[in-house]
All heavy atoms as an XYZ file, in Angstrom:
897
protein
N     158.080    -66.707   -211.939
C     159.044    -67.789   -211.916
C     159.857    -67.761   -213.184
O     159.360    -67.394   -214.243
C     158.332    -69.140   -211.841
C     157.645    -69.390   -210.541
C     156.286    -69.196   -210.404
C     158.363    -69.825   -209.453
C     155.649    -69.444   -209.221
C     157.737    -70.077   -208.250
C     156.379    -69.888   -208.129
N     161.085    -68.171   -213.101
C     161.928    -68.376   -214.272
C     162.266    -69.857   -214.288
O     162.901    -70.363   -213.364
C     163.208    -67.545   -214.191
C     162.967    -66.093   -214.271
N     162.892    -65.437   -215.461
C     162.740    -65.174   -213.322
C     162.651    -64.157   -215.240
N     162.551    -63.975   -213.935
N     161.831    -70.559   -215.311
C     162.103    -71.988   -215.410
C     163.367    -72.171   -216.242
O     163.396    -71.832   -217.422
C     160.932    -72.734   -216.085
C     159.646    -72.464   -215.323
C     161.230    -74.222   -216.180
C     158.421    -73.015   -215.999
N     164.450    -72.693   -215.638
C     165.692    -72.842   -216.390
C     165.625    -74.002   -217.367
O     165.040    -75.050   -217.078
C     166.731    -73.099   -215.308
C     165.961    -73.647   -214.158
C     164.573    -73.073   -214.245
N     166.193    -73.784   -218.541
C     166.348    -74.849   -219.527
C     167.826    -74.957   -219.832
O     168.445    -74.002   -220.296
C     165.599    -74.505   -220.818
C     164.111    -74.499   -220.705
C     163.449    -74.176   -222.040
O     164.156    -74.005   -223.055
O     162.226    -74.094   -222.058
N     168.401    -76.116   -219.595
C     169.821    -76.328   -219.846
C     170.032    -76.561   -221.329
O     169.345    -77.361   -221.946
C     170.317    -77.536   -219.055
C     171.776    -77.927   -219.250
C     172.684    -76.800   -218.775
C     172.081    -79.204   -218.517
N     170.985    -75.823   -221.899
C     171.368    -76.024   -223.287
C     172.875    -76.151   -223.336
O     173.594    -75.369   -222.722
C     170.901    -74.870   -224.169
C     169.402    -74.756   -224.237
C     168.984    -73.654   -225.186
O     169.793    -72.858   -225.630
N     167.705    -73.626   -225.491
N     173.366    -77.119   -224.074
C     174.803    -77.312   -224.192
C     175.300    -76.691   -225.497
O     174.699    -76.849   -226.529
C     175.152    -78.791   -224.156
C     174.728    -79.449   -222.861
C     175.305    -80.843   -222.726
N     174.813    -81.472   -221.531
C     175.264    -81.242   -220.318
N     176.220    -80.389   -220.133
N     174.767    -81.849   -219.264
N     176.406    -75.988   -225.391
C     177.071    -75.463   -226.571
C     178.502    -75.119   -226.199
O     178.926    -75.299   -225.071
C     176.338    -74.271   -227.180
C     176.328    -73.040   -226.286
O     177.193    -72.938   -225.385
O     175.468    -72.186   -226.489
N     179.247    -74.607   -227.147
C     180.649    -74.270   -226.893
C     180.843    -72.790   -226.607
O     181.952    -72.369   -226.310
C     181.512    -74.687   -228.081
C     181.536    -76.195   -228.224
O     181.500    -76.908   -227.227
N     181.574    -76.681   -229.450
N     179.803    -71.984   -226.742
C     179.885    -70.541   -226.510
C     179.276    -70.210   -225.158
O     178.283    -69.509   -225.072
C     179.156    -69.771   -227.612
C     179.761    -70.017   -228.974
O     180.989    -70.198   -229.037
O     179.000    -70.012   -229.953
N     179.865    -70.721   -224.116
C     179.283    -70.530   -222.795
C     180.116    -69.586   -221.959
O     181.245    -69.287   -222.274
C     179.155    -71.868   -222.070
C     180.527    -72.428   -221.724
O     181.353    -72.542   -222.636
O     180.760    -72.717   -220.551
N     179.514    -69.131   -220.874
C     180.215    -68.264   -219.941
C     180.667    -69.011   -218.704
O     181.428    -68.489   -217.912
C     179.305    -67.102   -219.504
C     179.049    -66.145   -220.634
O     179.905    -66.030   -221.517
O     177.983    -65.522   -220.615
N     180.168    -70.220   -218.490
C     180.491    -70.899   -217.239
C     181.645    -71.886   -217.372
O     182.016    -72.523   -216.406
C     179.251    -71.584   -216.657
C     178.749    -72.750   -217.497
O     179.412    -73.102   -218.496
O     177.714    -73.319   -217.138
N     182.212    -72.034   -218.572
C     183.371    -72.887   -218.751
C     183.069    -74.365   -218.826
O     183.965    -75.179   -218.952
N     181.801    -74.749   -218.752
C     181.454    -76.169   -218.774
C     180.761    -76.573   -220.064
O     180.312    -77.701   -220.196
C     180.546    -76.508   -217.595
C     181.213    -76.301   -216.253
C     180.289    -76.647   -215.134
N     179.084    -75.826   -215.232
C     178.056    -75.907   -214.406
N     178.071    -76.770   -213.436
N     177.016    -75.122   -214.550
N     180.619    -75.667   -221.021
C     179.954    -76.006   -222.268
C     178.445    -76.032   -222.137
O     177.756    -76.720   -222.875
N     177.915    -75.291   -221.192
C     176.466    -75.264   -221.032
C     176.038    -73.893   -220.540
O     176.813    -73.164   -219.939
C     175.979    -76.351   -220.078
C     176.631    -76.323   -218.733
C     176.342    -77.562   -217.904
O     176.346    -78.665   -218.447
O     176.127    -77.392   -216.704
N     174.814    -73.519   -220.847
C     174.254    -72.288   -220.329
C     172.757    -72.485   -220.163
O     172.194    -73.482   -220.597
C     174.571    -71.092   -221.234
C     173.861    -71.117   -222.554
N     174.351    -71.796   -223.635
C     172.696    -70.567   -222.936
C     173.515    -71.652   -224.655
N     172.504    -70.914   -224.264
N     172.128    -71.541   -219.529
C     170.716    -71.667   -219.225
C     169.916    -70.555   -219.887
O     170.307    -69.405   -219.880
C     170.489    -71.595   -217.706
C     171.049    -72.768   -216.972
C     172.365    -72.771   -216.540
C     170.274    -73.882   -216.717
C     172.897    -73.846   -215.866
C     170.792    -74.966   -216.037
C     172.104    -74.943   -215.619
O     172.615    -76.011   -214.961
N     168.814    -70.931   -220.480
C     167.794    -69.975   -220.902
C     166.659    -70.127   -219.904
O     166.568    -71.110   -219.195
C     167.266    -70.315   -222.302
C     168.291    -70.016   -223.377
O     169.098    -69.119   -223.225
N     168.255    -70.776   -224.444
N     165.771    -69.174   -219.857
C     164.655    -69.331   -218.939
C     163.378    -68.809   -219.555
O     163.402    -67.974   -220.446
C     164.926    -68.613   -217.617
O     164.979    -67.230   -217.808
N     162.283    -69.360   -219.095
C     160.963    -68.893   -219.457
C     160.371    -68.255   -218.215
O     160.651    -68.657   -217.101
C     160.070    -70.064   -219.890
C     160.552    -70.732   -221.152
C     159.644    -71.876   -221.534
C     160.152    -72.560   -222.775
N     159.353    -73.719   -223.147
N     159.534    -67.271   -218.397
C     158.964    -66.553   -217.267
C     157.451    -66.676   -217.307
O     156.839    -66.648   -218.376
C     159.369    -65.086   -217.358
C     158.924    -64.248   -216.204
C     159.485    -62.846   -216.289
O     160.505    -62.618   -216.918
N     158.814    -61.915   -215.675
N     156.850    -66.852   -216.132
C     155.396    -66.865   -216.058
C     154.937    -66.324   -214.718
O     155.706    -66.221   -213.779
C     154.828    -68.260   -216.331
C     155.204    -69.308   -215.319
C     154.363    -69.598   -214.257
C     156.386    -70.010   -215.438
C     154.692    -70.560   -213.330
C     156.723    -70.980   -214.511
C     155.875    -71.251   -213.462
N     153.677    -65.959   -214.658
C     153.091    -65.382   -213.454
C     152.019    -66.312   -212.927
O     151.267    -66.921   -213.689
C     152.461    -64.033   -213.804
C     151.872    -63.307   -212.626
C     151.334    -61.943   -213.033
O     152.109    -61.154   -213.592
O     150.132    -61.703   -212.783
N     151.966    -66.439   -211.603
C     150.986    -67.302   -210.941
C     150.286    -66.495   -209.860
O     150.926    -65.739   -209.138
C     151.685    -68.520   -210.276
C     150.705    -69.336   -209.461
C     152.362    -69.382   -211.314
N     148.999    -66.644   -209.750
C     148.274    -66.086   -208.609
C     147.858    -67.272   -207.750
O     147.133    -68.160   -208.199
C     147.061    -65.253   -209.049
C     147.543    -64.024   -209.819
C     146.234    -64.858   -207.828
C     146.454    -63.122   -210.311
N     148.360    -67.288   -206.531
C     148.089    -68.357   -205.582
C     146.865    -67.965   -204.763
O     146.834    -66.913   -204.141
C     149.301    -68.568   -204.684
C     149.122    -69.631   -203.646
C     150.355    -69.762   -202.757
O     151.300    -68.986   -202.869
N     150.336    -70.736   -201.879
N     145.874    -68.816   -204.769
C     144.638    -68.548   -204.035
C     144.690    -69.149   -202.635
O     145.537    -70.006   -202.339
C     143.440    -69.114   -204.808
C     143.264    -68.398   -206.141
O     143.092    -67.189   -206.176
N     143.328    -69.150   -207.225
N     143.778    -68.724   -201.791
C     143.690    -69.222   -200.422
C     143.650    -70.744   -200.420
O     142.904    -71.356   -201.192
C     142.424    -68.667   -199.741
O     142.490    -67.242   -199.761
C     142.306    -69.169   -198.312
N     144.483    -71.343   -199.565
C     144.508    -72.803   -199.428
C     145.417    -73.503   -200.412
O     145.606    -74.710   -200.317
N     145.993    -72.800   -201.361
C     146.874    -73.424   -202.346
C     148.330    -73.350   -201.877
O     148.718    -72.449   -201.143
C     146.743    -72.741   -203.705
C     145.388    -72.901   -204.329
C     145.254    -72.192   -205.655
O     145.999    -71.230   -205.926
O     144.385    -72.607   -206.430
N     149.114    -74.301   -202.334
C     150.533    -74.373   -202.007
C     151.322    -74.349   -203.300
O     150.917    -74.949   -204.287
C     150.845    -75.678   -201.250
O     150.049    -75.715   -200.058
C     152.314    -75.781   -200.892
N     152.452    -73.664   -203.285
C     153.336    -73.632   -204.446
C     154.702    -74.121   -204.006
O     155.250    -73.656   -203.000
C     153.444    -72.217   -205.036
C     152.089    -71.787   -205.603
C     154.522    -72.167   -206.112
C     152.077    -70.391   -206.169
N     155.252    -75.058   -204.755
C     156.607    -75.551   -204.521
C     157.531    -74.872   -205.527
O     157.284    -74.927   -206.724
C     156.675    -77.070   -204.685
C     158.081    -77.591   -204.636
C     158.759    -77.658   -203.428
C     158.728    -77.989   -205.793
C     160.062    -78.129   -203.378
C     160.024    -78.455   -205.747
C     160.696    -78.533   -204.536
N     158.577    -74.226   -205.040
C     159.568    -73.586   -205.901
C     160.874    -74.358   -205.755
O     161.484    -74.343   -204.686
C     159.774    -72.106   -205.513
C     160.790    -71.459   -206.434
C     158.445    -71.352   -205.537
N     161.301    -75.051   -206.806
C     162.538    -75.836   -206.720
C     163.766    -74.963   -206.482
O     163.775    -73.774   -206.830
C     162.624    -76.509   -208.098
C     161.224    -76.480   -208.630
C     160.621    -75.221   -208.085
N     164.790    -75.565   -205.905
C     166.054    -74.871   -205.698
C     166.557    -74.340   -207.025
O     166.371    -74.967   -208.064
C     167.079    -75.831   -205.084
N     167.172    -73.202   -207.013
C     167.774    -72.471   -208.134
C     166.770    -71.725   -209.001
O     167.171    -70.993   -209.884
C     168.669    -73.350   -209.061
O     167.866    -74.190   -209.877
C     169.667    -74.159   -208.268
N     165.478    -71.875   -208.754
C     164.493    -71.117   -209.542
C     164.422    -69.702   -208.990
O     164.069    -69.494   -207.821
C     163.128    -71.755   -209.466
C     162.941    -72.924   -210.370
C     163.902    -73.790   -210.806
C     161.714    -73.369   -210.942
N     163.336    -74.743   -211.599
C     161.995    -74.516   -211.708
C     160.404    -72.911   -210.868
C     161.011    -75.200   -212.400
C     159.423    -73.600   -211.563
C     159.738    -74.727   -212.319
N     164.730    -68.745   -209.828
C     164.609    -67.351   -209.418
C     163.136    -66.996   -209.401
O     162.384    -67.383   -210.292
C     165.359    -66.445   -210.393
C     166.843    -66.689   -210.405
C     167.524    -65.791   -211.381
C     169.008    -66.066   -211.380
N     169.708    -65.233   -212.347
N     162.728    -66.272   -208.387
C     161.319    -65.875   -208.316
C     161.163    -64.617   -207.473
O     162.036    -64.266   -206.692
C     160.457    -67.014   -207.763
C     160.761    -67.367   -206.339
N     161.856    -68.117   -205.975
C     160.113    -67.055   -205.207
C     161.862    -68.263   -204.671
N     160.823    -67.614   -204.159
N     160.076    -63.962   -207.702
C     159.721    -62.763   -206.951
C     158.295    -62.940   -206.480
O     157.446    -63.446   -207.212
C     159.811    -61.537   -207.862
C     159.409    -60.259   -207.195
C     159.528    -59.063   -208.133
O     160.126    -59.188   -209.211
O     159.000    -58.010   -207.772
N     158.025    -62.538   -205.254
C     156.689    -62.680   -204.676
C     156.127    -61.300   -204.397
O     156.781    -60.470   -203.778
C     156.731    -63.515   -203.382
C     155.367    -63.568   -202.730
C     157.280    -64.898   -203.648
N     154.920    -61.071   -204.859
C     154.182    -59.851   -204.532
C     152.895    -60.294   -203.857
O     152.077    -60.989   -204.473
C     153.875    -59.022   -205.788
C     155.190    -58.598   -206.472
C     153.019    -57.803   -205.431
C     154.990    -57.958   -207.822
N     152.747    -59.957   -202.594
C     151.551    -60.352   -201.862
C     150.423    -59.369   -202.148
O     150.579    -58.162   -201.955
C     151.835    -60.409   -200.358
C     152.846    -61.477   -200.029
O     152.751    -62.589   -200.521
N     153.807    -61.147   -199.208
N     149.289    -59.891   -202.596
C     148.129    -59.055   -202.887
C     147.320    -58.774   -201.616
O     146.609    -57.777   -201.536
C     147.246    -59.723   -203.937
C     147.953    -60.050   -205.264
C     147.016    -60.791   -206.199
C     148.512    -58.796   -205.908
N     147.423    -59.671   -200.647
C     146.749    -59.540   -199.344
C     147.751    -59.883   -198.257
O     148.835    -60.387   -198.539
C     145.553    -60.500   -199.271
C     144.470    -60.337   -200.338
C     143.506    -61.510   -200.278
C     143.723    -59.031   -200.132
N     147.363    -59.671   -196.990
C     148.228    -60.110   -195.895
C     148.435    -61.607   -196.021
O     147.490    -62.360   -196.262
C     147.606    -59.764   -194.548
C     147.639    -58.277   -194.264
C     147.212    -57.955   -192.851
O     147.432    -58.793   -191.945
O     146.660    -56.867   -192.660
N     149.684    -62.028   -195.856
C     150.043    -63.403   -196.177
C     151.026    -63.945   -195.154
O     151.859    -63.213   -194.635
C     150.701    -63.441   -197.572
O     149.806    -62.877   -198.523
C     151.037    -64.854   -197.993
N     150.947    -65.236   -194.899
C     151.947    -65.933   -194.102
C     152.713    -66.838   -195.062
O     152.115    -67.616   -195.801
C     151.304    -66.787   -192.990
C     150.601    -65.891   -191.985
C     152.368    -67.648   -192.319
C     149.851    -66.648   -190.916
N     154.024    -66.721   -195.038
C     154.876    -67.546   -195.897
C     155.647    -68.523   -195.020
O     156.285    -68.132   -194.043
C     155.854    -66.657   -196.666
O     156.797    -67.456   -197.345
N     155.574    -69.774   -195.374
C     156.370    -70.809   -194.697
C     157.294    -71.378   -195.751
O     156.841    -71.941   -196.743
C     155.477    -71.914   -194.091
C     154.496    -71.301   -193.088
C     156.344    -73.006   -193.465
C     153.456    -72.256   -192.574
N     158.587    -71.194   -195.550
C     159.525    -71.680   -196.555
C     160.771    -72.218   -195.886
O     161.050    -71.943   -194.728
C     159.864    -70.571   -197.555
C     160.485    -69.374   -196.884
O     161.609    -69.459   -196.407
N     159.769    -68.269   -196.834
N     161.486    -72.974   -196.637
C     162.753    -73.541   -196.183
C     163.784    -73.277   -197.271
O     163.715    -73.843   -198.342
C     162.633    -75.051   -195.946
C     161.664    -75.402   -194.887
N     161.991    -75.360   -193.554
C     160.380    -75.776   -194.937
C     160.944    -75.715   -192.834
N     159.947    -75.971   -193.651
N     164.688    -72.390   -196.995
C     165.781    -72.116   -197.927
C     167.031    -72.763   -197.344
O     167.679    -72.206   -196.484
C     165.958    -70.596   -198.100
C     164.723    -69.971   -198.706
O     164.166    -70.513   -199.646
N     164.300    -68.849   -198.176
N     167.328    -73.908   -197.833
C     168.371    -74.732   -197.245
C     169.596    -74.784   -198.143
O     169.495    -74.821   -199.345
C     167.867    -76.154   -197.070
C     166.708    -76.292   -196.150
C     165.489    -75.674   -196.250
C     166.631    -77.089   -194.991
N     164.674    -76.051   -195.233
C     165.355    -76.934   -194.439
C     167.523    -77.937   -194.364
C     164.947    -77.590   -193.282
C     167.116    -78.591   -193.219
C     165.840    -78.408   -192.683
N     170.744    -74.828   -197.506
C     171.981    -75.147   -198.216
C     172.294    -76.591   -197.840
O     172.473    -76.919   -196.673
C     173.131    -74.210   -197.802
C     172.785    -72.775   -198.180
C     174.440    -74.655   -198.445
C     173.810    -71.758   -197.725
N     172.302    -77.449   -198.848
C     172.529    -78.876   -198.635
C     173.685    -79.360   -199.509
O     174.199    -78.605   -200.335
C     171.270    -79.696   -198.994
O     171.056    -79.596   -200.406
C     170.043    -79.193   -198.254
N     174.041    -80.609   -199.353
C     175.088    -81.197   -200.191
C     174.705    -81.135   -201.672
O     175.570    -81.045   -202.538
C     175.339    -82.638   -199.770
N     173.418    -81.146   -201.957
C     172.959    -81.120   -203.347
C     173.150    -79.756   -204.000
O     173.247    -79.663   -205.217
C     171.492    -81.530   -203.427
N     173.221    -78.666   -203.205
C     173.327    -77.342   -203.808
C     174.431    -76.477   -203.204
O     174.473    -75.279   -203.468
C     171.987    -76.616   -203.737
C     171.596    -76.243   -202.324
O     172.354    -76.421   -201.373
N     170.401    -75.716   -202.170
N     175.314    -77.074   -202.412
C     176.334    -76.268   -201.748
C     177.242    -75.576   -202.750
O     177.650    -74.431   -202.550
C     177.153    -77.096   -200.720
C     178.055    -78.102   -201.417
C     177.929    -76.183   -199.798
N     177.532    -76.217   -203.887
C     178.382    -75.580   -204.903
C     177.696    -74.361   -205.500
O     178.309    -73.311   -205.691
C     178.793    -76.568   -205.984
C     177.614    -77.212   -206.690
O     176.509    -77.309   -206.096
O     177.782    -77.641   -207.846
N     176.407    -74.464   -205.774
C     175.653    -73.333   -206.308
C     175.541    -72.209   -205.267
O     175.645    -71.032   -205.595
C     174.263    -73.769   -206.742
C     174.190    -74.772   -207.891
C     172.759    -75.251   -208.091
C     174.732    -74.157   -209.166
N     175.325    -72.597   -204.014
C     175.229    -71.604   -202.939
C     176.545    -70.869   -202.751
O     176.559    -69.647   -202.571
C     174.817    -72.281   -201.633
O     173.571    -72.909   -201.775
N     177.644    -71.597   -202.801
C     178.965    -70.987   -202.642
C     179.243    -70.013   -203.792
O     179.707    -68.898   -203.571
C     180.043    -72.067   -202.563
C     181.423    -71.514   -202.395
C     182.431    -71.535   -203.298
C     181.941    -70.828   -201.248
N     183.541    -70.922   -202.798
C     183.270    -70.471   -201.531
C     181.409    -70.486   -200.010
C     184.072    -69.791   -200.634
C     182.211    -69.802   -199.111
C     183.532    -69.469   -199.423
N     178.944    -70.441   -205.027
C     179.160    -69.567   -206.179
C     178.290    -68.322   -206.091
O     178.737    -67.219   -206.393
C     178.884    -70.312   -207.490
C     179.289    -69.534   -208.714
C     180.753    -69.147   -208.715
O     181.626    -69.956   -208.463
N     181.039    -67.885   -208.987
N     177.055    -68.480   -205.660
C     176.155    -67.340   -205.472
C     176.736    -66.382   -204.439
O     176.754    -65.166   -204.654
C     174.778    -67.843   -205.050
S     173.611    -66.520   -204.665
N     177.219    -66.910   -203.336
C     177.801    -66.087   -202.281
C     179.005    -65.307   -202.790
O     179.117    -64.100   -202.563
C     178.184    -66.963   -201.091
C     178.780    -66.263   -199.882
C     177.790    -65.289   -199.282
C     179.200    -67.292   -198.846
N     179.905    -65.971   -203.514
C     181.084    -65.300   -204.054
C     180.693    -64.198   -205.038
O     181.268    -63.104   -205.021
C     182.006    -66.307   -204.747
C     182.684    -67.330   -203.845
C     183.501    -68.302   -204.685
C     183.537    -66.657   -202.797
N     179.724    -64.476   -205.892
C     179.252    -63.488   -206.867
C     178.660    -62.275   -206.174
O     178.961    -61.122   -206.523
C     178.217    -64.125   -207.815
O     178.837    -65.204   -208.517
C     177.673    -63.121   -208.812
N     177.812    -62.512   -205.176
C     177.169    -61.401   -204.467
C     178.168    -60.585   -203.663
O     178.094    -59.357   -203.631
C     176.051    -61.924   -203.564
C     174.857    -62.453   -204.319
C     174.179    -61.409   -205.191
O     174.141    -60.216   -204.822
O     173.694    -61.791   -206.261
N     179.128    -61.235   -203.025
C     180.150    -60.513   -202.265
C     180.973    -59.636   -203.200
O     181.273    -58.480   -202.890
C     181.041    -61.483   -201.467
C     180.243    -62.069   -200.290
C     182.310    -60.790   -200.969
C     180.949    -63.172   -199.547
N     181.321    -60.163   -204.364
C     182.064    -59.375   -205.348
C     181.255    -58.152   -205.792
O     181.786    -57.036   -205.888
C     182.418    -60.243   -206.552
O     183.052    -59.478   -207.539
N     179.960    -58.342   -206.028
C     179.091    -57.224   -206.428
C     178.981    -56.186   -205.321
O     178.976    -54.975   -205.584
C     177.700    -57.743   -206.785
O     177.745    -58.572   -207.905
N     178.891    -56.646   -204.092
C     178.810    -55.730   -202.952
C     180.096    -54.917   -202.834
O     180.058    -53.699   -202.622
C     178.501    -56.502   -201.649
C     177.036    -56.962   -201.676
C     178.809    -55.656   -200.412
C     176.689    -57.964   -200.590
N     181.247    -55.559   -202.978
C     182.521    -54.838   -202.903
C     182.620    -53.796   -204.017
O     183.073    -52.674   -203.776
C     183.703    -55.816   -202.971
C     183.858    -56.668   -201.732
C     184.058    -55.850   -200.458
O     184.705    -54.777   -200.495
O     183.558    -56.280   -199.408
N     182.177    -54.135   -205.214
C     182.172    -53.177   -206.328
C     181.270    -51.992   -206.013
O     181.636    -50.840   -206.248
C     181.718    -53.874   -207.628
O     182.622    -54.940   -207.921
C     181.664    -52.904   -208.791
N     180.098    -52.276   -205.459
C     179.161    -51.215   -205.086
C     179.759    -50.310   -204.014
O     179.691    -49.079   -204.111
C     177.864    -51.833   -204.583
C     176.809    -50.844   -204.170
C     176.086    -50.196   -205.336
O     176.179    -50.707   -206.452
O     175.429    -49.164   -205.097
N     180.359    -50.897   -203.002
C     180.953    -50.105   -201.930
C     182.098    -49.225   -202.445
O     182.232    -48.073   -202.037
C     181.445    -51.004   -200.800
C     180.353    -51.673   -199.953
C     180.964    -52.652   -198.964
C     179.495    -50.647   -199.247
N     182.891    -49.764   -203.358
C     183.987    -48.978   -203.928
C     183.457    -47.780   -204.708
O     184.058    -46.704   -204.693
C     184.859    -49.847   -204.829
C     185.718    -50.814   -204.062
C     186.487    -51.749   -204.971
O     186.462    -51.626   -206.187
N     187.159    -52.732   -204.370
N     182.309    -47.956   -205.371
C     181.746    -46.838   -206.137
C     181.232    -45.723   -205.222
O     181.083    -44.589   -205.655
C     180.622    -47.325   -207.051
O     179.462    -47.633   -206.313
N     180.945    -46.052   -203.959
C     180.467    -45.058   -203.001
C     181.602    -44.227   -202.418
O     181.370    -43.194   -201.814
C     179.731    -45.724   -201.852
C     178.450    -46.387   -202.219
C     177.816    -46.353   -203.425
C     177.643    -47.187   -201.370
N     176.668    -47.083   -203.388
C     176.532    -47.617   -202.128
C     177.750    -47.598   -200.061
C     175.532    -48.414   -201.607
C     176.753    -48.405   -199.531
C     175.662    -48.803   -200.303
N     182.803    -44.727   -202.528
C     183.935    -44.060   -201.881
C     184.490    -44.952   -200.794
O     184.352    -46.165   -200.835
N     185.072    -44.353   -199.801
C     185.757    -45.124   -198.762
C     184.780    -45.730   -197.752
O     184.071    -45.022   -197.055
C     186.772    -44.258   -198.028
C     187.521    -45.019   -196.981
N     188.438    -45.987   -197.292
C     187.473    -44.959   -195.629
C     188.919    -46.502   -196.167
N     188.347    -45.885   -195.144
N     184.748    -47.038   -197.712
C     184.043    -47.798   -196.677
C     185.132    -48.625   -195.985
O     185.875    -49.349   -196.654
C     182.973    -48.740   -197.268
C     181.923    -47.977   -198.071
C     182.327    -49.578   -196.177
C     180.990    -47.119   -197.246
N     185.270    -48.548   -194.675
C     186.333    -49.288   -193.988
C     186.303    -50.789   -194.320
O     185.235    -51.406   -194.368
C     186.030    -49.055   -192.503
C     185.238    -47.780   -192.471
C     184.446    -47.775   -193.749
N     187.494    -51.341   -194.572
C     187.610    -52.759   -194.918
C     187.040    -53.670   -193.837
O     186.580    -54.754   -194.128
C     189.071    -53.133   -195.162
C     189.602    -52.540   -196.460
O     188.784    -52.193   -197.335
O     190.830    -52.425   -196.578
N     187.093    -53.234   -192.593
C     186.629    -54.074   -191.490
C     185.174    -53.806   -191.110
O     184.710    -54.303   -190.082
C     187.543    -53.891   -190.273
C     188.999    -54.313   -190.509
C     189.836    -54.044   -189.263
C     189.085    -55.767   -190.918
N     184.453    -53.059   -191.929
C     183.034    -52.794   -191.655
C     182.199    -53.961   -192.191
O     181.523    -53.863   -193.202
C     182.599    -51.473   -192.287
C     181.185    -51.083   -191.858
O     180.527    -51.873   -191.159
O     180.746    -49.992   -192.246
N     182.303    -55.082   -191.492
C     181.610    -56.278   -191.938
C     180.099    -56.163   -191.772
O     179.335    -56.776   -192.514
C     182.134    -57.517   -191.186
C     183.576    -57.785   -191.459
C     184.521    -57.644   -190.459
C     184.001    -58.167   -192.720
C     185.860    -57.886   -190.711
C     185.341    -58.404   -192.990
C     186.274    -58.267   -191.982
N     179.649    -55.375   -190.821
C     178.202    -55.222   -190.606
C     177.533    -54.647   -191.844
O     176.454    -55.109   -192.250
C     177.936    -54.349   -189.379
N     178.151    -53.642   -192.465
C     177.573    -53.055   -193.689
C     177.503    -54.091   -194.796
O     176.489    -54.214   -195.496
C     178.410    -51.858   -194.141
N     178.561    -54.861   -194.955
C     178.596    -55.886   -196.000
C     177.544    -56.973   -195.735
O     176.866    -57.431   -196.643
C     179.993    -56.475   -196.087
C     180.999    -55.522   -196.696
C     182.429    -55.957   -196.416
N     183.387    -55.160   -197.151
C     183.797    -53.948   -196.767
N     183.312    -53.414   -195.660
N     184.659    -53.266   -197.481
N     177.448    -57.406   -194.489
C     176.467    -58.453   -194.144
C     175.038    -57.950   -194.318
O     174.176    -58.710   -194.771
C     176.724    -58.957   -192.730
C     178.015    -59.754   -192.645
C     178.350    -60.191   -191.235
O     177.545    -59.960   -190.305
O     179.429    -60.768   -191.059
N     174.780    -56.698   -193.979
C     173.440    -56.141   -194.200
C     173.089    -56.112   -195.677
O     171.963    -56.413   -196.076
C     173.323    -54.746   -193.598
C     173.186    -54.767   -192.098
O     172.695    -55.748   -191.531
N     173.607    -53.703   -191.450
N     174.063    -55.735   -196.510
C     173.818    -55.712   -197.958
C     173.600    -57.133   -198.485
O     172.710    -57.362   -199.303
C     174.977    -55.045   -198.684
C     175.065    -53.557   -198.398
S     176.485    -52.778   -199.173
C     175.944    -52.742   -200.886
N     174.381    -58.074   -198.017
C     174.226    -59.467   -198.442
C     172.859    -59.998   -198.038
O     172.171    -60.655   -198.825
C     175.340    -60.323   -197.831
C     175.452    -61.746   -198.317
C     175.733    -61.792   -199.814
C     176.549    -62.482   -197.567
N     172.449    -59.685   -196.833
C     171.133    -60.116   -196.348
C     170.023    -59.503   -197.217
O     169.063    -60.153   -197.561
C     170.972    -59.730   -194.879
C     169.830    -60.369   -194.168
C     169.805    -60.173   -192.653
N     170.589    -59.097   -192.060
C     171.824    -59.231   -191.552
N     172.420    -60.389   -191.558
N     172.441    -58.203   -191.008
N     170.196    -58.231   -197.595
C     169.205    -57.567   -198.425
C     169.181    -58.078   -199.853
O     168.126    -58.137   -200.479
N     170.342    -58.457   -200.381
C     170.422    -58.918   -201.778
C     169.901    -60.342   -201.960
O     169.145    -60.609   -202.889
C     171.873    -58.869   -202.262
S     172.532    -57.216   -202.472
N     170.329    -61.246   -201.101
C     169.952    -62.654   -201.297
C     169.331    -63.294   -200.067
O     169.078    -64.494   -200.058
C     171.142    -63.499   -201.796
C     172.319    -63.478   -200.806
C     171.579    -63.075   -203.177
C     173.436    -64.409   -201.160
N     169.107    -62.512   -199.034
C     168.443    -63.055   -197.854
C     169.291    -64.011   -197.042
O     168.767    -64.769   -196.233
N     170.602    -63.971   -197.224
C     171.490    -64.866   -196.499
C     172.085    -64.147   -195.311
O     172.691    -63.083   -195.452
C     172.603    -65.369   -197.422
C     173.560    -66.394   -196.830
C     172.808    -67.649   -196.402
C     174.642    -66.743   -197.831
N     171.906    -64.723   -194.134
C     172.434    -64.139   -192.911
C     173.695    -64.905   -192.528
O     173.623    -65.948   -191.872
C     171.378    -64.220   -191.803
C     171.830    -63.523   -190.527
O     172.988    -63.045   -190.472
O     171.018    -63.471   -189.598
N     174.855    -64.406   -192.961
C     176.096    -65.123   -192.691
C     176.490    -65.071   -191.229
O     177.298    -65.872   -190.782
C     177.255    -64.600   -193.582
C     176.982    -64.885   -195.032
C     177.518    -63.135   -193.361
N     175.922    -64.141   -190.451
C     176.266    -64.072   -189.035
C     175.702    -65.267   -188.273
O     176.164    -65.569   -187.179
C     175.749    -62.775   -188.404
O     174.343    -62.692   -188.568
C     176.409    -61.560   -189.017
N     174.722    -65.949   -188.830
C     174.153    -67.104   -188.131
C     174.996    -68.359   -188.289
O     174.712    -69.371   -187.680
C     172.729    -67.374   -188.637
O     172.743    -67.796   -189.974
N     176.040    -68.289   -189.135
C     176.904    -69.450   -189.293
C     177.900    -69.445   -188.193
O     178.912    -69.630   -188.059
C     177.581    -69.469   -190.672
C     176.610    -69.696   -191.782
C     176.469    -68.760   -192.789
C     175.820    -70.826   -191.826
C     175.581    -68.956   -193.825
C     174.934    -71.017   -192.852
C     174.814    -70.076   -193.855
């Protein structure tokens, strides 16, 4: 997990006078335990045994601005990556959507 800590200063990259530092830690979840991961917390899961995951990754009014910014950032990164590969047809949306799904797990075709 990366726990964000908001710090305000004038040397920021987001234009709002604030930036985030984070702390990182590792957790081993045992059988029968539940872990809540708040929205915007970056995390990686490595299953040590066969596991069932029940999660809800929702875009709501509370985080739609963050979700939109994330989407724009990832799409820009995907376009940069595709350009570095050479010619990928502009209308090959399936390739772009597959990459987006792989990068952030967002399936834009379901909208």
